[in-house]
C-alpha positions in Angstrom: 0.0 0.2 0.1 0.8 3.9 -0.8 1.9 4.9 2.7 1.2 8.4 0.9 -2.0 7.8 -0.2 -2.9 6.2 3.6 -1.5 9.8 5.1 -4.1 11.3 2.4 -6.8 9.6 3.9 -5.8 10.2 7.3 -5.6 14.3 7.0 -9.5 13.5 6.4 -10.8 12.2 9.1 -11.4 14.3 12.6 -8.2 14.3 13.7 -9.1 13.4 17.7 -10.5 10.3 16.9 -7.0 9.8 15.9 -5.0 11.3 18.1 -6.7 10.6 22.0 -6.2 8.1 23.2 -9.9 6.1 24.0 -12.0 8.4 22.2 -13.1 9.9 24.7 -13.5 14.1 24.4 -15.1 16.0 26.3 -18.6 17.6 25.7 -18.9 20.7 27.9 -19.3 23.9 26.4 -20.4 27.8 27.7 -22.0 30.0 25.1 -19.0 32.9 24.5 -21.1 35.9 23.7 -21.8 36.0 27.5 -18.3 36.0 28.3 -16.4 39.4 28.9 -14.3 38.8 26.2 -17.4 38.9 23.3 -20.3 41.6 25.3 -19.7 44.9 25.9 -18.0 46.0 29.9 -19.4 47.8 32.5 -16.6 50.7 33.6 -15.9 51.7 36.5 -15.0 55.2 37.8 -11.4 56.2 38.5 -8.1 54.7 38.2 -6.2 52.2 40.7 -2.7 52.5 40.3 -0.3 48.9 40.6 3.0 48.9 42.5 4.1 45.8 39.8 5.2 46.4 36.1 2.6 43.9 34.3 4.2 44.2 31.4 7.2 42.7 32.0 8.5 39.2 31.0 8.7 38.8 34.2 4.9 39.3 35.4 3.8 37.6 31.5 6.2 34.3 32.5 4.5 34.5 36.6 1.4 34.6 34.8 1.2 31.7 32.7 2.8 29.7 35.6 -0.2 30.6 37.3 -2.8 29.5 34.5 -1.1 26.4 33.7 -0.7 25.8 38.3 -4.8 27.2 38.1 -6.3 26.2 34.9 -7.7 22.8 33.7 -6.3 21.0 30.3 -6.8 17.4 28.4 -4.5 16.3 30.6 -5.2 17.8 34.1 -7.7 17.2 36.7 -11.0 19.5 35.6 -11.1 23.0 37.4 -14.5 23.7 37.4 -16.7 25.3 34.0 -15.2 24.1 31.1 -12.8 20.7 31.4 -9.7 22.3 28.8 -9.4 25.8 30.2 -5.7 26.5 29.1 -6.9 25.1 25.6 -9.9 27.6 26.0 -7.7 30.4 26.6 -4.9 29.2 23.5 -8.4 29.2 20.9 -11.5 31.1 22.6 -13.5 28.5 20.5 -16.9 27.5 22.5 -16.8 23.7 23.8 -14.4 21.7 24.3 -13.9 19.5 22.3 -13.3 22.7 19.6 -10.3 23.8 21.6 -8.7 20.1 22.1 -8.6 20.2 18.3 -7.1 23.8 17.3 -4.3 22.7 20.2 -3.8 19.2 19.0 -3.1 21.0 14.6 -1.2 23.2 16.2 0.4 20.8 18.3 0.5 18.3 15.1 2.8 21.6 12.8 4.9 21.9 15.9 6.3 18.3 15.9 6.0 17.9 12.1 8.3 20.8 11.2 10.5 19.6 14.4 10.4 15.4 12.5 10.8 16.3 9.3 13.6 18.1 10.1 14.8 15.0 11.8 14.6 13.4 8.3 16.9 15.6 6.3 20.1 14.9 8.2 19.6 11.2 9.3 21.1 9.9 6.2 19.9 6.3 7.0 16.1 7.4 6.6 16.9 9.3 3.7 18.0 6.6 1.8 15.4 4.7 3.5 13.0 6.9 2.0 15.2 7.2 -1.6 14.2 3.4 -2.0 10.7 3.4 -1.2 10.3 6.0 -3.5 12.0 4.1 -6.6 10.1 1.1 -5.5 7.0 3.4 -5.9 8.1 5.4 -9.0 8.7 1.4 -10.9 5.2 0.4 -9.9 3.5 3.1 -11.8 5.7 3.2 -14.2 6.8 6.9 -13.6 10.9 6.9 -12.1 11.1 10.4 -13.7 8.5 11.6 -11.1 11.6 10.4 -8.2 12.7 13.3 -7.0 8.8 14.5 -6.1 8.0 11.0 -3.8 11.0 11.0 -2.4 10.0 14.6 -0.7 6.4 13.8 -0.6 7.2 10.4 1.5 9.7 12.4 3.8 6.2 15.0 4.5 4.3 11.8 5.5 6.7 10.2 7.3 7.4 13.5 9.2 3.2 13.8 9.8 2.7 10.1 11.0 5.5 10.4 13.4 3.2 13.8 15.0 0.5 11.9 15.1 2.0 9.6 17.3 4.4 12.1 19.5 0.4 14.7 20.4 -1.2 10.8 20.8 1.8 9.9 23.7 0.9 14.0 24.8 -2.7 13.2 25.1 -1.7 10.0 27.1 0.2 11.9 29.8 4.0 11.0 28.1 6.8 13.2 27.0 8.4 14.1 23.7 11.5 15.4 23.1 11.1 19.0 21.1 14.2 17.5 18.9 14.0 13.9 17.7 17.1 11.4 17.2 17.8 7.8 16.3 16.7 6.5 20.2 13.7 8.7 20.3 12.3 7.8 16.3 9.0 6.0 16.9 7.7 5.6 13.2 9.4 3.1 11.5 9.0 3.4 7.6 7.6 0.4 6.8 5.0 0.8 9.0 4.2 4.1 7.5 1.6 2.4 5.3 0.0 0.4 8.5 0.0 3.0 10.9 -3.8 3.0 12.3 -2.4 -0.6 13.4 0.5 1.3 15.2 -0.7 4.4 17.1 -0.1 2.7 20.3 2.1 -0.5 19.4 5.1 1.9 18.3 4.8 4.7 20.7 7.3 5.5 23.4 7.7 8.2 25.8 11.3 9.8 26.4 12.2 10.3 30.0 14.5 13.3 29.0 11.2 14.7 26.6 8.3 18.1 27.3 4.8 16.4 28.5 1.4 18.4 27.3 2.1 21.2 30.0 5.1 21.9 28.7 4.5 21.8 24.9 1.0 24.2 26.5 3.7 26.5 27.8 5.3 27.2 24.6 1.5 27.6 22.7 1.2 30.0 25.5 3.8 32.2 25.3 3.5 32.7 21.8 -0.5 34.3 21.6 -1.2 38.0 22.1 -1.1 39.1 25.7 -3.8 40.6 25.0 -6.2 37.8 24.5 -5.0 35.2 26.9 -5.4 37.9 29.3 -9.0 38.4 28.5 -9.8 35.3 27.8 -8.8 34.2 31.5 -11.6 36.7 32.4 -13.7 34.0 30.4 -12.8 30.7 32.1 -12.8 32.8 36.0 -16.5 34.1 35.1 -17.8 31.0 33.9 -15.8 28.7 36.5 -17.9 30.9 39.1 -20.7 30.6 37.2 -21.2 26.5 36.5 -18.7 25.3 39.1 -20.6 27.9 42.5 -24.1 27.9 40.6 -23.3 31.7 40.5 -25.4 31.5 37.1 -25.5 35.8 37.5 -21.6 36.5 38.2 -19.8 39.3 36.3 -16.7 39.7 36.5 -16.7 43.2 35.3 -19.0 43.9 37.6 -16.5 43.0 40.5 -15.3 45.7 42.8 -11.0 46.8 42.4 -10.8 50.0 44.8 -13.7 51.5 46.4 -12.7 54.5 48.7 -16.2 55.7 50.5 -16.3 59.4 52.1 -17.9 60.4 55.3 -19.3 63.6 56.3 -20.9 63.3 59.8 -22.4 66.9 61.8 -22.3 66.6 65.4 -25.0 68.9 67.7 -22.1 71.1 68.9 -22.2 72.3 65.1 -18.5 70.4 64.0 -18.2 68.7 61.0 -16.5 64.9 61.2 -15.0 64.0 57.6 -14.1 60.1 58.0 -12.1 58.9 54.4 -11.8 55.0 53.4 -9.9 53.6 50.9 -10.2 49.4 49.9 -9.0 47.5 47.5 -7.2 43.9 47.1 -3.6 44.1 47.8 -1.2 44.2 45.0 
């Protein structure tokens, strides 16, 4: 069987059915138009200055670590509301399934580029690809297209390896950012029958990166404003669902309030009291 045709067919299938071990995906969803990032927000009065530089590299890194620690994702414990909260922050779609699918496609692109780069520098694997390309071209009677078939085979092999990579990540394993001979999983001979090797050929690498660490990479390249807005969506939705507060709105919360009292006693003395209340920053 021609492995190029096999990979073409796989790409036409729903990708979650291929990479999710067991095929079980959360069915939770939320109406995104009701969330802060999609509606006109209530405005407060005045400004409350912060004592830290929220745009610094350190602040951004700390915020990303906070999200990874507090929010749920596919391989973590659901935190309430949507199960795949980091995936929502990255994708902003209305359902866990859509958000997971979007993240999976991003991970496949990362892994495919890395795997293809490795194949180009591995002489033994390139030679195996060249041999198979010659066989395919001889079978169809078009030896002149061998170079194009070689390129297609390399791309298909990298994609097939990426499927196993992402499936392993979703199963709690670790995959190195840059592959080696030892960490490569899928043989060229098994590429045409990859459906039978989705679990047989997979292997985790101890010094690799797990799913959460790949999510960290995706968070680092996302727009900071969108991350902040979608985080507010997650906070609001979690409080509404987990704590049964369907009317809760994050933009109706107080950050800082200042109260002024003017009291006049019988002796006609005036007493003025000013009190300020806010979160410690």
